[in-house]
N, C-alpha and C positions, 0 to 999 in steps of 0.2 A: 339434660335438665331433670331435676327431681320434681315430680308432680304430687299433689296430695293423693294418698292411697286410694281414696274412693273414686277420684277422677281417672286414675290409671286403670282401675278395675272396671269401672262402668263403661269407659270408652275403649276398652280392649277390643279391637276389631282389625282383621287383616287389611282392610282398606284404608285404615288411618295410620299414616306414618308419623315420624317424630315432628316434622314441620307442621303437619295438620294438628297434632296433639297440642303443640304450642299455641296455635291459634284458638283451639277449643278452650284450652286452659285460661287464656287471657280474657275470654268472653265471660268467665264466671267471676262472681264476687263472693267473698267469704261473708257469711252471715251467721248469727247466733240467735237461738230462741231459748227462752227460759221454760222450765217445767210448767205446764199448764197453759202456755201462751198459744194463741191461735195463729196459724200460718195462713189459713184461709177460712172464711166463714160463709155460711149459706147466704146466697143473694149477691155475693161478690163475683167479679170477673177475675179469673186467674190470669196473671200476666207474667208468670215465671214458673219454672220447676226447680227443684233442689236436689243436689246430689248429697246424700247424707253421709257425713264423715263419722260422726259419733252421736249416739243417742237413740231414742225410740220415738216414733211418731205413729199416730193412728188417724184414720179417716172414719167419719161416722155421719149418718143421716138420721133424721128424726122420723119415727113412724107416724101414722095418722093419729095415733093416741098420744103422741108427744114423747115417746121413749127413744132414747139414743141407741141406735143399732150400729155397732162397729162394722165397717165394710172392708177395712184393710189395715194392716200394720206395715210399717216401713222400718227396716233395720239398717245398720251401716252398710255402705256400698250398694244401696238401692236408691232409685229415683223417687222422690216424693212429688207426686203429680196428681192433678185432677184433669185427666185427659180431655173430657168433653168440654169443660170450660175453657181450657187453654187453646185447644185446636179448633173448636167450633165457635169460639168467641161468644159464649153464652154464660149467663149467670149460673153459678154452681148450686147444686142442691145438697152438696156435702159440706162438712166442716173438716178441717185438718188441724190437728192439735199435737203439740209436743208433749210426750208423756214423761220426758226427762229433759234436762238441759241438753241442747242439741247444737252441734256445729255442722253447718251445711255450706255448700257451694251453689249459689244461685245463678241461673242463667235466665235472663229476661227473654220474653217472647220475640222481640225484634232481633236480638242477638242470635237466638236460635234460628230464626228464619234466614238471617244473613249467612250463617254457617251452612244451613241446609241447601241454600241456593248456590254456594260457592265452593264447597268441599265435597267432592263426589263420595269420598269414604265416609263422611259424616252422614250423607244422604243414605248410603247403604246401611250404616249402623242404625239410623233412625227407623228405617223400614224393618230391619231385623228385630230391633227392640220392640216395636209396635206389634209385630207378629207374635213374639213371645208373650207380651202382655195380654194380647187378645186370647191366646191359647190358655194362659194361666187363669184368666177370668172365666173362660168356658169350663175349664176343669173344676174350678171352685163352684160354679153354678151346678154342675152335675154332681159333685161331691155332696152338696147340701141335700140332693134328692136321693142319691143312691147309697151313700156311705152311712154307717152308724155314727152316732156322736162320738163314741170312743175312737173309732178310726179317724175321724176328723181331728180329734185331739192329738192322736199319735202322729198324724201327718204334720200338724202344726209344731209339735215337739221336735220332729226330725228336721223340718225345713226352716223353722224360726225359733230356735231355743231361747233367744234373748227375750222374745215376747213372753214366754212362760216365766222367765226370771224377773221381768221388769214391769209387765202390764198388770194393772188391777184386775182381779178375777172377774168383776162384773163386765169389763170390756171383752175379756176372753170369752166369757159365756155368751154374750150377745153376738160375737163374731162366729161362734160355733153353732148358734141357733138353739141354745139350751138355756135353761134357768140356772141361777146361781147354785141351787141345791143339787141339780143334776150334774153340774160341773164338779162339785165337791165329791159326789159319788164316783164319777169317772176318775178323778185324780186318786182317790183311795184305791179303786180297783186296779189302776195302772201301777201304783206303788206296790200293791200286794203281789201282783203278777211279775213285777220286776222288768217291765218293758223298757 
């Protein structure tokens, strides 16, 4: 059976066989979000996560001063998720918004729990995914402290080129922890040096 490419890529794990993949696939529902539409808003309880087939999504929180600070970008073949809200069953402090028209495959919390309890390969996959996500979050936190803004930009360019192509500059700047004018300077410097 042919599965959507994002599901095949996201759930590629040696412990998940074809029969398991079929069960995982049928637990998902295809959903679409329009550019600018909110997938999750601050104060809501997350009841699903989304495998992104096409489009670009961002997560952001509001600072004490009311400024939007981008905390994550999600590109195709990634999971759009607010982990704390979904798994700790608490209201989210973040917002998740489509930056373009998006095609996703949604899995509801209850369906995820059922798969997690009944398919050992899915359980292994979930633990592995969570470990990678935790490591990526730790690396991002350290990068904000130890790397220059230019190096953070270059890493974003390398790992998520679609973000630089599609996201508004103000969102990229807040994600990198710089002002809009600093981002413009970094972009000019990178273009001049031919990185």
